[in-house]
C-alpha positions in Angstrom: 65.6 111.6 -112.8 63.1 113.8 -114.5 59.4 113.4 -114.3 58.0 112.6 -117.7 54.6 112.6 -119.0 52.9 109.1 -118.7 49.6 110.1 -120.3 46.8 107.6 -120.5 46.4 106.4 -124.1 42.8 105.3 -125.4 42.7 101.7 -126.7 40.5 100.5 -129.4 36.8 101.2 -128.4 33.9 98.9 -128.5 30.5 100.1 -129.9 28.7 102.3 -127.5 31.6 102.8 -124.9 35.3 103.0 -124.7 37.6 100.6 -123.0 39.6 101.5 -119.9 42.6 103.7 -120.9 46.1 102.3 -120.9 49.3 103.9 -119.8 53.0 103.3 -119.8 53.3 101.3 -116.5 57.1 101.6 -116.3 57.1 105.4 -116.8 54.3 105.8 -114.2 56.4 103.8 -111.7 59.5 105.9 -112.5 57.5 109.1 -111.8 55.9 107.8 -108.7 59.4 106.7 -107.4 60.8 110.3 -108.0 57.8 111.7 -106.2 58.1 109.4 -103.2 61.9 110.1 -103.0 61.5 113.9 -103.2 58.6 114.2 -100.7 58.6 111.0 -98.6 55.9 108.4 -98.5 53.7 110.1 -95.9 53.9 113.6 -97.4 52.9 112.3 -100.9 49.2 112.4 -101.7 47.2 110.4 -104.2 46.3 113.4 -106.2 50.0 114.4 -106.6 50.8 110.9 -107.6 48.0 111.0 -110.3 49.4 114.2 -111.6 53.0 112.9 -111.7 52.0 109.6 -113.3 49.7 111.2 -115.8 46.7 109.0 -114.9 43.3 109.6 -113.3 42.4 108.3 -109.9 40.3 105.3 -110.9 43.1 104.1 -113.2 45.6 104.4 -110.4 43.5 102.4 -108.0 42.6 99.9 -110.6 46.3 99.3 -111.5 48.0 99.6 -108.2 45.4 99.3 -105.4 46.5 101.6 -102.6 49.2 104.1 -102.1 51.1 101.6 -100.0 50.8 99.0 -102.8 52.1 101.5 -105.3 55.0 102.4 -103.0 56.0 98.8 -102.6 55.8 98.2 -106.3 57.9 101.4 -107.0 60.4 100.0 -104.5 60.6 96.6 -106.1 60.9 98.3 -109.5 63.8 100.4 -108.1 65.6 97.5 -106.6 65.2 95.3 -109.8 66.1 98.1 -112.2 69.1 99.8 -110.5 70.5 97.2 -108.0 69.6 93.8 -109.4 72.1 94.0 -112.3 74.8 95.4 -110.0 74.6 92.7 -107.4 74.3 90.0 -110.1 77.8 91.1 -111.4 79.1 91.2 -108.0 78.3 87.5 -107.4 79.6 86.5 -110.8 83.0 88.3 -110.8 85.8 86.0 -110.0 88.1 88.3 -107.8 86.6 89.4 -104.6 88.6 92.6 -104.4 87.9 93.8 -107.8 84.3 92.7 -107.5 83.9 94.8 -104.3 85.7 97.7 -106.0 83.5 97.6 -109.0 80.2 97.2 -106.7 81.1 100.4 -104.8 82.1 102.3 -107.9 78.8 101.3 -109.5 76.9 102.3 -106.3 78.3 105.9 -106.6 77.4 106.2 -110.1 73.8 105.0 -109.5 73.3 107.1 -106.4 74.1 110.3 -108.2 72.8 109.5 -111.6 70.3 112.0 -113.1 68.1 109.2 -114.1 67.7 107.7 -110.5 66.6 109.1 -107.2 69.6 110.5 -105.4 70.3 108.1 -102.4 68.7 104.7 -101.8 64.9 105.0 -101.3 64.9 101.8 -99.4 67.4 103.1 -96.7 65.9 106.5 -96.6 62.3 105.1 -96.0 63.5 102.8 -93.3 64.8 105.8 -91.4 61.7 108.0 -92.1 58.5 105.9 -92.0 56.7 105.7 -88.7 56.2 102.5 -86.8 52.6 102.1 -87.7 53.5 101.4 -91.4 54.4 97.9 -90.4 53.8 96.2 -93.8 56.0 98.6 -95.6 58.7 98.4 -93.0 58.7 94.7 -93.0 59.2 94.7 -96.8 62.0 97.2 -96.6 63.6 95.1 -93.8 63.6 92.1 -96.3 65.1 94.1 -99.0 67.9 95.3 -96.8 68.4 91.7 -95.5 68.8 90.6 -99.2 71.7 93.1 -99.4 73.3 91.6 -96.5 73.0 88.2 -97.9 74.6 89.2 -101.2 77.7 90.3 -99.3 77.6 87.3 -97.0 77.3 85.0 -100.1 80.2 86.6 -101.8 82.4 86.3 -98.8 81.7 82.6 -98.5 82.5 82.2 -102.1 85.8 83.8 -101.5 86.5 81.4 -98.7 85.5 78.5 -100.9 87.9 79.9 -103.6 90.6 80.3 -101.1 90.9 84.1 -101.7 90.5 84.8 -98.0 91.2 82.8 -94.8 88.4 80.3 -93.7 88.6 81.9 -90.1 87.6 85.3 -91.3 84.7 86.8 -89.3 82.0 86.6 -92.1 79.3 88.2 -90.0 81.4 91.2 -89.0 82.7 91.7 -92.5 79.2 91.4 -93.9 77.9 93.9 -91.4 80.7 96.4 -92.2 80.2 96.2 -96.0 76.4 96.6 -95.6 76.8 99.6 -93.4 79.2 101.2 -95.7 77.0 100.6 -98.7 74.0 102.1 -96.8 76.2 105.0 -95.6 76.9 105.9 -99.2 73.2 106.0 -100.0 72.8 108.7 -97.2 75.7 110.7 -98.3 74.3 110.7 -101.8 71.4 112.8 -100.5 73.7 115.7 -99.5 73.1 118.4 -102.1 76.8 119.6 -102.2 78.4 116.2 -102.8 79.8 115.5 -106.4 80.1 112.3 -108.3 83.9 112.4 -108.0 83.8 112.9 -104.3 81.2 110.1 -103.7 83.2 107.9 -105.9 86.5 108.4 -104.0 84.6 107.6 -100.7 83.0 104.6 -102.3 86.3 103.0 -103.4 87.6 103.1 -99.9 84.9 100.3 -99.1 87.3 97.6 -100.5 89.6 98.3 -97.4 86.9 96.7 -95.3 87.7 93.2 -96.7 90.3 91.1 -95.0 93.7 90.4 -96.5 94.0 88.0 -99.4 95.6 84.7 -98.4 99.3 85.2 -98.8 99.1 89.0 -98.9 100.0 91.1 -95.9 97.5 93.9 -96.6 94.3 94.3 -98.3 93.8 95.7 -101.8 93.5 99.5 -101.7 
């Protein structure tokens, strides 16, 4: 994910004075996201963000408020852009085992994509932010809870559709899938791991599922 110039562009001016300058908000968020991922929230300064986003300090404060608000908007953008479509497909696919395989395969591709921050910013931030950043940590906790809920909902659908037994330990399986997903995001930050290696690891995640009804062993 390369930083790109998100220069402010002058709008039409009124007589006697110019209007506030506009900028590409999505591109600015992408560049802020990359900087937060590379340096961490605490180490990133507002002046660095202004340079990366290609806007001046007054425009940044006017558009985003504070650094914390910018960080939260960047996180929301990251989740919606990269993970929203993936989890939506996971809930739509009919076969639990193929859906889970496809989810983890997509996870590996996203985590090492040159267009996205390597490793999940949400998980990484949860591990590195100090406790005093209560508001940000609470938002991150909610985002991680959303991920758990996706796995939980998909397993309940599989029980309803008689893919897996109704006495499966849904909470335990949900926790295992969530921990595996988050573990992949941390492995993706290792500089020497390649796409093929992470993909091979990711595809093992389907083995965390219980056996299908009428099948003696899980897909794998």
